[in-house]
N, C-alpha and C positions, 0 to 999 in steps of 0.2 A: 491712448484710445482704449475703450472698453472692448471686451470680447463680444463678437468676433471681429477681427480685422480683415480676414479674407474668407471668401465663400465661393464654392464651385457648384454649378448646376449641370447635370447631364440630362440631355433631352433628345429623345428620338421622335421624329415626326410621324405619327400614325394618322391623325385626323387632319391632315393638310395644314390647317392654320390654328386649330385649337391648342395643340400641344405647345408649339412654339409661341403662340400668342400668350399663353399663361406664363411660360418660362421667361419670355422677353419682358413682360410687364413686371414680373417679380424681380428680375435682375436689375432693371432700371430703377425700381423703387428702392431696393436695398442699397444700390450705389448712390443715388441722388439724395435720398432722405436720411439714410443711416451711415453714410460715409464708408461703406464696406467696399473693398476691392473685389469685384465679382468677375469670375470667369464662367462663360457659358459655352459648353460643348454641345454642338447640334449637328445632326447628320445630314440635314436637308437645307442647304443654304438657299436654294431656289424658292422654296415655300417661304422661308424667312424673309427673303427680299420682297415678296408680295406685300407684306405688312410693314416693312421697314426698307425704304428704297435706298438707304445708304449702304446696305450690305453688298459686299463684293462676293459674288458666288464662286469666284476662282481663288479666293484668298484662304490659305490654311490658317492664318492668324491675322486678326484685325481688331482695331479699337473702334467701337461704335457707341456713340453717346455715353462715353465713360466706361463702357463694359468691354472686357476683353472677350472676343468671340473666337472660338476655335472650331475648325471643321472636324467633326468626329467621323473620320473616314473608315476606321477599322478598330478592332479590339486588340490590336497587336502592338500598341505603343509601349515604350519603356519609360517608367516613372520612378522617381526617387522620393524620399520623404520631403525634399525641398519643394516638390511640385504639389504637395498636398495642402489644401486650404484648412482653415480652422473649422469650417462647417462644409460638409459635402452633402449635396442633395441629389438623389436620383428621382426623377419625375416618373411617376406611375410605374414603379417597379422595373425600370430598365436595368439591364446588367451593366455595371460599371466595368471598364477594362480590368482584367485580373491583375495586371501589373500595378494599377493604381490602388487596388484593394490591398495588395501586398505592401505597398508603400505606406498606406494608412496604418497598417499594423505595426510598422517600424517607427512611427512617430511617437514622440514623448513631449507633452501629453498627446494622446490620440484625439483625432478630430471627432466632432459631433457628426454622426451619420444619420441622415433622415431619408425616409421614403415618403415623398410628398404624393399622396394618393389623389385619385380623381374625386370630383365633387358628387355627392349623392345625399338625398334627404332620408335615406333608409335609417331606421332606428339603430341597427347594429353598429353603425359607425361610432356612436358615442362610447360603446364598450371597447372599441379597438383603438380609438384615438390615443396617441402617446405610448402605446404598448411597445415594450422592447423585444428585440429578436436577436439572440446570440448567434454569431457566426459559427458554423459547425467546426471550423478548424482553427481560425485565427482569434486572437484576443480582441475582438471587436463586437460592439453592440450597435445595432441599427434600431431606430425608433420610427414607428409609423405616425405620420402627421396628416390628419384629414381636414380639409376645408369643410365647411358645413353651415348649417342654418340655426344652430343652437349654441348656448354658452358652454356646452360640453364638447365642442369641436373647435377648429382653428378659425372659423369665420370665413369671410369672403375677401378676396384681393381688392384693395381699394387704396389709391394714393391719397396722401394728406392734401387737402385743398381741392380735391376733385369736385365736390359739391359746390364749393364757392366759385370755382371756374364755371360750372354749369349755370349758376345763378347769374353770372355776368354775360353769358353767351347771348349773341344776337342771331337767331336762326335765319332770318330773312336774308341777311348779307351772305351767310354761309351757303345757303341754297342757291342764291344767284351765282355764286362762284362755281357751283356745280353745273350751271347751265339752265336752271329752272327759270321759267318766266313767271310773271306776277300771277297769271291764272293758275299755274300749277301750285305756287306757294299758297294760294288761297284755298286750295282743295284739302280734303282729308288726305293726309300723307301717310303712306305705309312703306316701311323698308322691308325688303324680302331677302333673307339669307337662309338657305336650306340645303339639304342634301338632294342628290339627283332624283331619289325615289319619292319625293314629296308630291302630293296631288296638285301640282301648280296649275295645270291646264284647266281643270274644273273651277279652281278658285278665280283665275283670270276671267273665266266666263261669267261667274257670279258677280264679279266686280263690274264687268262690261254691261251686264243686264240690270245692275242695281239702280236704285232710285236716287242715290247721292253720288256726286262725282268723287272719284278716288284717283289719287296720283301714286302709282307704285314706283318705288326707286329700288332698282336691283343692281348689285355689282356685276361687272362683266365676268362672264364665265359661270354664273349661278343660274340654275334652271334653264340652261342654254336652249334646249329643244323647244320647251314651251314658250320661251321668250321669242325665239326666232319665228315660231308659228304665228304668234300674235303680231309681231312686227311685219312679217312678210319680207324680212331682210335679215342680214347678218346681225347678231346681237352684240354689236361693238359699242364701246363706250361712246356716248353722245347720241346714239340712236334713240328715237322717240316716236311714239305713235299714239293716236287717240281713236278708240273704237267704243261707241256707246258712252257709258259713264266712266270708262277707264282710260286714263292716260298712263302709259308705261314708259319709263325712261331708264336707259342703261347707264350706269355710272362707272367711272374708272375704279379699279380696286385701290382704295385709299389707304394710307398709313393708319395705324391704330388711333392716334389722337383725332383724326378726322372721322374715323368710324364712330367714335364716341359722340362726336358732334352730330353726325347723321342720326344716331339714335335719339339724341336730345331734340332733334328737329321734327321728328315724326309723331303722329298721333297713336300709331300702333307699330310694333316692331316684331317681325318674324326673325328668330335667331336660331342658331344651331350649335351643337356640341357643348363646350364648356365656356370658352373665353367670351364669346358674344352673349351667351346666356347670362353670365355674371354682369357684363357691361349693361345689358338691358335692365337688370335690377337696379343699377345705379343711375339709369336714365330717368327713373321715376315715372315711366309710361307703361301702359298695358303692353304685354308681349305674349307671343305664342312660341313655345320652345319645340324645336325639332331635335330630338335626342339622338345621339350616336347609336346606330343599330348594333345589337349584340345577338349572338347565337341563342336559339331557343326563346327569343323575344324577352330576354331578361331586361332589356331596356324599358319595356312596358311597365314592369314592376317599379323601376326607378322613376319613371314618369308619374305613375299614380302616387308614389310616395311624396313627390314634390307637390303635385296638385292637392294632395290631402292637406299639406301645410299651407299652401299659398292660396288656393282657389275655392275654399269653402264658401258656399253661398253663391258663387259665380257659375251657375249651371251651364250657361252658354259657353263660357271659356273652357270648362271641363270638357263638354261635348266636342267642341271644335278641336281642342288639343289632342284628344284621343283619336279623333278621325284623321287629323293631320299626320299623326304618327302611325296610322294603321292599326291602332289598338282596338278600334271598333268601327263599324260601318257608319257612314254619314254622307249626306247629300250637301255639297257646298252651297248649292242654291238655296237651301234652307238654313244651314248652319251660319253662313255669313250674315244674313240680315239679323239673326238673333244676337250674334256677337257684336255687330255694329251698334245695335240698340243698347247693349249693356256696357259700352265703352266708358261712359261716365262713372259707373260703379267700379269698373275695373281700374280706372285711373285713380279713384280714391283708395282702392286696395293697394295699388302700387306705392302710393305715398306712405301708407301705414306700414307696409312691408319694409320699405327703406328705413324707417325709424327703428323697426325691430332689429334689423341687421346692423345698424349703427351701434346698438348697445353691446354687440358681441365684440367689437373692435375689429381691426383689419388683420388679414392673414399674415402679412409680413411682420408686423409688430408682435403679434401673438407667437409667431414662430421664433423670433429672436428671444423673447422672454423665456420660452421653453428651453432653448439652447443654453442660455445662461444658467438656468436653474439646474440642468443636468451636468453642467461643466464641472 
């Protein structure tokens, strides 16, 4: 078997589902498509279980869909060179247990060590992608690997065959399985996944008062206060209510493959963080991104950098996205009708963007090519 045979990913869950979502997709793809024995260390098994129901939150070690999952309970483990994989990935600059790093330095040959960074459209990424960083004390070199939107980055995470699966997908049957009736299926469908500070209540009001029926599908636990206020009842999976032009239905928190299918089934997707953000791009549908908040509003700069690449000419999408993220003031009662009217143009842009991203190649394959090149 060609290098690498083994690979380990270290993941700390900061953004509830985004961090583990990315690492879990990457781990599964490396194992299933490239035949690599993957170990995934993760500190929050409860969040992991929300997106993969097979996970046992009490297990220190378990095998899930071909991937060895280890509970990262502390930094105090004792490791030897035999524990070290051919490739070691720390996600988003997490600190690997010191004993593991010491064991890496004792290996011969030494492993390829990558810091898989967060996704951003900012231009500086191209200059930092693949840069080496020498360990200050040990004979180890770490390389930075950035996902991104140009051929000077690592591209986006995408499984082989994903788009072919999407092309064969029958959304009506899937939506019926989630409890939707034929009337809801016929409506303009919007999926809603956002952080708690999103201006959901005024958006629901805009939908309710709009001229075209909208069916909003929201996972259980998302925007709970606004959803409960609209429903007049607990926002539990299966709850549904219609007020004015809006029908809102609460869905169970589905595993990742079904979340992809939900995105494929909707006319517009509200997504958040990084994992669902990337999946919305492979859905080929218009989307609004709720970016993870950072101190001093640094996330607004990242949001604008992406919109500069993606939304040129789509003024209503620009305005809505900035208001949705608190980057500028906006009245949902005015922003929503403008966005709704521009959805055909946004859908055409989504298709072209997908073609552009396909030309870069997928993140996992690009990463393995780099690992082999520096080996």
